[in-house]
C-alpha positions as CSV (number, residue, x, y, z in Angstrom):
1,M,105.7,161.2,45.9
2,L,104.5,159.8,49.3
3,T,101.4,157.6,49.9
4,N,99.5,157.6,53.3
5,S,97.7,154.8,54.9
6,F,94.3,155.8,52.9
7,G,96.1,155.4,49.8
8,T,95.9,158.9,48.4
9,S,98.9,160.6,47.6
10,R,100.6,164.2,48.4
11,K,103.3,165.8,47.1
12,R,106.3,166.5,49.3
13,P,106.8,170.3,50.0
14,L,110.1,171.6,48.7
15,V,110.3,175.0,50.6
16,C,112.3,173.5,53.8
17,D,114.7,171.3,51.6
18,K,118.3,172.7,51.2
19,E,118.9,170.7,48.2
20,N,116.4,172.7,46.6
21,V,117.5,176.4,46.5
22,W,118.5,176.0,43.0
23,S,114.8,174.8,42.2
24,S,114.2,177.9,40.3
25,V,117.2,177.3,38.2
26,L,115.9,173.8,37.2
27,G,112.8,174.6,36.4
28,I,110.8,173.9,39.6
29,E,108.7,176.4,41.4
30,V,106.6,176.1,44.6
31,N,103.2,177.3,44.5
32,D,101.2,178.9,47.6
33,L,100.2,175.6,49.0
34,G,103.8,174.6,49.2
35,V,103.8,171.9,46.5
36,A,106.4,171.7,43.7
37,V,105.2,172.3,40.3
38,K,107.8,171.4,37.3
39,Q,108.2,174.2,34.6
40,P,109.9,174.0,31.5
41,R,113.9,174.2,31.9
42,L,115.5,177.2,30.1
43,A,118.9,176.5,28.4
44,L,121.9,179.0,29.1
45,G,121.6,182.1,27.0
46,S,117.8,181.0,25.8
47,A,115.2,183.5,26.0
48,T,112.2,183.4,28.6
49,I,109.2,182.7,26.2
50,D,105.6,183.9,26.9
51,N,102.6,184.1,25.0
52,N,103.9,186.7,22.5
53,I,107.3,185.2,20.9
54,F,108.0,189.0,20.0
55,N,108.0,190.2,23.5
56,S,110.8,187.8,24.8
57,T,113.3,188.7,27.1
58,P,117.0,187.5,26.1
59,Y,119.0,185.8,28.9
60,S,121.4,188.5,30.1
61,P,124.4,187.1,32.4
62,P,125.5,188.7,35.5
63,D,128.1,191.2,35.5
64,N,130.8,189.0,37.1
65,F,130.1,186.6,34.3
66,L,133.1,187.1,31.8
67,I,133.8,185.1,28.6
68,K,137.3,185.7,27.6
69,P,137.9,186.1,23.8
70,L,140.0,183.2,22.2
71,D,142.7,183.8,20.1
72,T,142.7,182.2,16.3
73,W,144.3,178.8,16.4
74,S,147.9,178.6,15.6
75,S,149.9,175.2,15.5
76,L,152.9,174.8,17.8
77,D,156.2,172.9,17.3
78,L,154.4,170.0,18.6
79,D,151.3,169.8,16.4
80,R,153.3,169.8,13.1
81,V,153.1,166.9,11.3
82,H,156.1,165.7,9.6
83,L,155.4,164.1,6.0
84,T,158.8,163.2,5.0
85,P,158.9,159.8,3.9
86,K,161.3,157.7,5.7
87,Q,164.3,156.6,3.9
88,E,164.9,153.2,3.3
89,P,168.9,152.0,3.6
90,R,170.0,151.3,0.2
91,N,171.8,148.1,1.3
92,N,168.2,146.5,2.1
93,P,167.9,144.0,-0.5
94,H,164.2,144.2,0.0
95,S,163.5,148.0,-0.1
96,E,161.1,147.3,-3.0
97,T,159.2,144.3,-1.5
98,R,157.2,143.5,1.9
99,Y,156.8,140.3,3.3
100,K,152.8,139.4,3.3
101,N,150.9,135.9,3.9
102,G,154.0,134.2,3.5
103,S,155.8,135.6,0.7
104,F,157.5,138.8,-0.7
105,R,155.5,141.1,-2.8
106,Q,156.6,144.1,-5.0
107,V,155.8,147.2,-3.5
108,L,153.9,150.0,-6.1
109,K,154.8,153.3,-5.6
110,W,153.4,156.0,-7.6
111,V,155.3,158.6,-9.5
112,R,152.4,161.3,-9.9
113,S,148.8,161.9,-9.4
114,L,146.2,164.1,-10.9
115,G,142.9,165.5,-9.5
116,Q,140.8,165.7,-6.1
117,Y,137.5,165.4,-5.2
118,G,134.9,168.1,-6.8
119,D,133.3,169.1,-9.7
120,G,136.1,171.2,-11.9
121,N,137.9,170.1,-14.8
122,N,140.7,168.7,-12.4
123,A,138.4,167.2,-10.1
124,F,136.4,163.9,-9.9
125,R,133.1,163.0,-8.0
126,E,133.7,159.0,-8.7
127,P,136.5,158.0,-11.2
128,N,136.0,154.5,-12.2
129,S,137.9,153.6,-14.9
130,V,141.1,155.0,-16.9
131,A,142.3,154.4,-20.7
132,W,145.6,155.0,-22.4
133,L,145.1,156.6,-25.7
134,E,148.2,155.9,-28.2
135,C,148.1,160.0,-29.1
136,G,149.4,160.1,-25.3
137,K,146.5,161.1,-23.7
138,L,144.8,159.8,-20.5
139,A,141.1,159.3,-20.5
140,V,139.3,159.0,-16.9
141,V,135.6,158.1,-16.5
142,D,133.8,160.3,-14.0
143,T,130.4,158.4,-13.1
144,N,128.8,160.9,-11.2
145,A,129.8,163.6,-13.4
146,H,128.2,162.0,-16.3
147,C,131.3,162.8,-18.5
148,I,134.9,161.5,-19.6
149,K,137.9,163.5,-18.9
150,V,141.0,163.8,-21.0
151,F,144.3,164.6,-19.6
152,H,147.8,164.9,-21.1
153,S,149.4,161.8,-19.9
154,E,153.0,163.3,-19.2
155,T,151.8,166.6,-17.4
156,G,148.5,165.8,-16.1
157,Q,147.2,169.1,-17.9
158,F,143.2,168.8,-18.5
159,E,142.3,169.3,-22.2
160,Y,138.9,168.7,-22.6
161,S,135.7,166.4,-21.4
162,F,132.7,165.3,-23.3
163,G,129.4,163.0,-22.7
164,R,128.1,165.1,-19.9
165,G,124.0,164.1,-19.2
166,R,122.6,167.7,-19.7
167,T,124.4,167.7,-23.4
168,L,121.8,167.8,-25.9
169,G,121.5,165.3,-28.8
170,C,123.2,161.6,-29.4
171,Q,125.9,162.8,-26.7
172,N,123.9,162.1,-23.8
173,L,125.7,159.7,-21.5
174,L,124.5,159.0,-18.1
175,Y,126.5,157.2,-15.5
176,P,129.5,156.2,-17.6
177,Y,131.2,153.0,-15.7
178,R,134.0,151.4,-18.0
179,I,136.0,152.7,-20.9
180,A,138.3,151.0,-23.4
181,V,140.1,152.1,-26.6
182,V,140.3,150.7,-29.9
183,P,143.6,149.6,-30.7
184,G,145.3,150.5,-33.9
185,G,145.8,154.3,-34.1
186,S,142.4,155.6,-34.5
187,D,141.9,156.1,-30.4
188,E,138.3,155.5,-30.6
189,L,136.6,155.0,-27.2
190,V,134.2,152.5,-26.0
191,V,132.4,153.2,-23.0
192,I,129.8,151.3,-20.8
193,Q,126.9,153.3,-19.4
194,R,125.1,151.2,-16.5
195,H,122.4,153.6,-15.5
196,P,119.6,154.0,-15.9
197,R,119.5,152.2,-19.5
198,P,122.8,149.6,-19.8
199,Q,124.4,150.3,-23.3
200,I,127.7,150.8,-25.1
201,H,128.5,154.2,-26.6
202,V,131.4,154.3,-28.9
203,F,133.2,157.9,-29.4
204,N,136.1,159.2,-31.7
205,C,139.2,160.5,-29.5
206,Q,137.8,164.0,-29.5
207,G,134.6,163.1,-27.9
208,E,132.2,163.1,-30.9
209,F,129.4,160.6,-30.8
210,I,129.8,157.7,-33.4
211,R,127.1,155.2,-32.1
212,R,125.5,153.3,-29.7
213,F,124.3,149.7,-29.0
214,G,123.7,146.9,-26.5
215,Q,120.6,147.7,-25.1
216,H,119.5,144.4,-24.2
217,L,122.2,144.5,-21.6
218,E,121.4,143.7,-18.0
219,K,124.3,144.0,-15.7
220,P,127.4,145.0,-17.8
221,R,130.4,145.0,-15.6
222,A,133.4,145.2,-17.7
223,L,134.8,145.3,-21.5
224,T,137.8,145.1,-23.7
225,V,138.5,145.6,-27.5
226,D,141.0,143.1,-29.1
227,K,143.1,143.7,-32.0
228,S,140.5,142.4,-34.3
229,H,138.2,145.5,-33.2
230,R,135.9,142.8,-31.2
231,I,134.2,144.5,-28.3
232,L,134.0,141.7,-25.3
233,V,131.5,142.6,-22.6
234,I,131.2,140.8,-19.4
235,E,128.1,141.1,-17.3
236,S,128.2,140.3,-13.4
237,Q,125.5,138.3,-11.6
238,I,124.2,137.0,-14.7
239,Q,127.8,135.8,-16.1
240,K,127.2,136.4,-19.6
241,L,129.8,137.3,-22.1
242,H,128.9,139.3,-25.4
243,I,131.0,139.6,-28.2
244,F,130.4,142.4,-30.6
245,S,131.9,144.0,-33.8
246,L,132.8,147.7,-33.6
247,H,129.7,148.6,-35.5
248,G,127.6,146.9,-33.0
249,Q,126.5,143.7,-34.3
250,I,126.1,140.4,-32.1
251,L,128.6,138.0,-33.0
252,S,128.7,135.5,-29.9
253,V,126.5,135.5,-26.7
254,F,127.8,132.7,-23.8
255,S,126.6,131.8,-20.7
256,F,129.4,131.1,-17.9
257,N,126.9,130.5,-15.0
258,Q,129.3,127.0,-14.2
259,H,132.3,128.9,-14.2
260,L,132.3,132.3,-12.7
261,Q,130.4,133.7,-9.5
262,F,131.3,137.3,-9.7
263,P,133.3,138.6,-13.0
264,T,135.1,142.0,-12.5
265,S,137.4,142.5,-15.3
266,I,138.0,141.3,-19.0
267,C,141.0,141.6,-21.4
268,S,142.1,139.3,-24.4
269,N,145.3,138.4,-26.3
270,N,143.2,138.0,-29.6
271,S,142.9,134.2,-29.1
272,E,142.2,133.9,-25.5
273,I,139.8,135.6,-23.0
274,F,141.0,136.5,-19.6
275,I,138.4,137.1,-17.0
276,S,138.6,137.5,-13.4
277,D,136.3,136.3,-10.7
278,N,136.4,138.2,-7.4
279,H,134.6,135.9,-5.3
280,L,136.5,132.6,-7.1
281,H,140.1,134.2,-6.3
282,S,141.0,133.1,-9.8
283,I,141.4,134.4,-13.4
284,K,139.3,132.1,-16.0
285,V,140.7,131.9,-19.6
286,F,138.3,130.9,-22.1
287,S,138.3,130.2,-26.1
288,Y,136.6,132.6,-28.6
289,T,133.9,129.9,-28.7
290,G,133.2,129.9,-25.1
291,Q,135.1,127.0,-23.9
292,L,137.0,127.1,-20.4
293,I,140.8,126.4,-21.4
294,R,142.4,126.9,-18.0
295,E,142.3,128.5,-14.5
296,I,145.0,130.8,-13.1
297,K,144.7,130.5,-9.3
298,E,147.2,131.0,-6.6
299,N,145.9,131.1,-3.1
300,I,148.8,133.7,-2.2
301,Y,148.9,136.0,-4.8
302,I,145.3,136.2,-6.3
303,Q,143.0,136.9,-3.6
304,F,139.9,139.4,-4.6
305,P,141.3,140.3,-7.8
306,T,139.3,143.5,-9.1
307,N,141.3,144.2,-12.5
308,I,143.5,142.4,-15.0
309,K,145.3,143.5,-17.9
310,L,147.8,141.7,-20.0
311,N,152.0,142.7,-20.5
312,N,153.1,142.3,-23.8
313,D,156.7,142.2,-22.9
314,K,156.6,139.2,-21.3
315,I,156.0,135.3,-22.8
316,C,154.9,132.5,-20.7
317,P,157.7,129.8,-20.9
318,S,155.1,127.0,-21.1
319,N,152.9,127.7,-24.2
320,E,154.8,130.8,-25.5
321,K,151.6,132.7,-25.3
322,I,151.2,135.9,-23.5
323,C,149.5,135.3,-20.1
324,N,151.1,137.8,-17.8
325,F,148.4,139.6,-15.6
326,C,148.3,142.0,-12.8
327,T,145.5,142.1,-10.1
């Protein structure tokens, strides 16, 4: 746009500009006075819209405008991805370890797997916890599917599921989170429900509802069942430990605000309680009276622990108590 000496503006005529030979293509038209008027641009292949959309004239390319059909994609030798794992030499003394953070760590290799993402019997939407039943089955908590799925622990074959939120009656289970097995052969299952109302559900090994309790819980994070059939529930954010009987009676409640920041898992050897803390990078050991006994902390090996389990096969040489754990 140009401005003359009187301050008024006039539009520049485009009829004599060679650069504007494609003005009609760009959505620019020149009126009778030689002034460019901008029009809405049309995308290639779109329709020329007039006042009546049903009278629109579709775009048709010129005769010399050809689109060559493409064949379906087929992989070439260069495109193939080889998934064969690299074989390590047998004479390598550290073939099962790797060096990280100043130490050698054992490499865990999976033996078999089951499931995929989805809604079928052999699929999961959000698996959050597993439990091994003494009868040789594997129970998996699928939070977003609102159910517990049970598989054969050796073959991985799906057997049954229970606790779906749409189930009528007392079996309603919404957003289950953690699961634990009652030791002793009965294989009763204790399940944490976190939303919309936190509470504890107890089922038998076939998925039949037995009881529910713990409606006063606020932020249940993890649970375990000891050999005396006491149910231990640790709450995150408020750092409280609740001890219930198998029938739902409250035995003890402890506040560990001074000792914990973000508890993530809990287990017990029937005399001591082990709680992993993700923010403190440590394992805190408490008595059943709520007293802090000791702390297991190692800057190299324990970093952001999320789960802890006891190993009954090994004994700690210092006090001859079971204290082996994995994080």
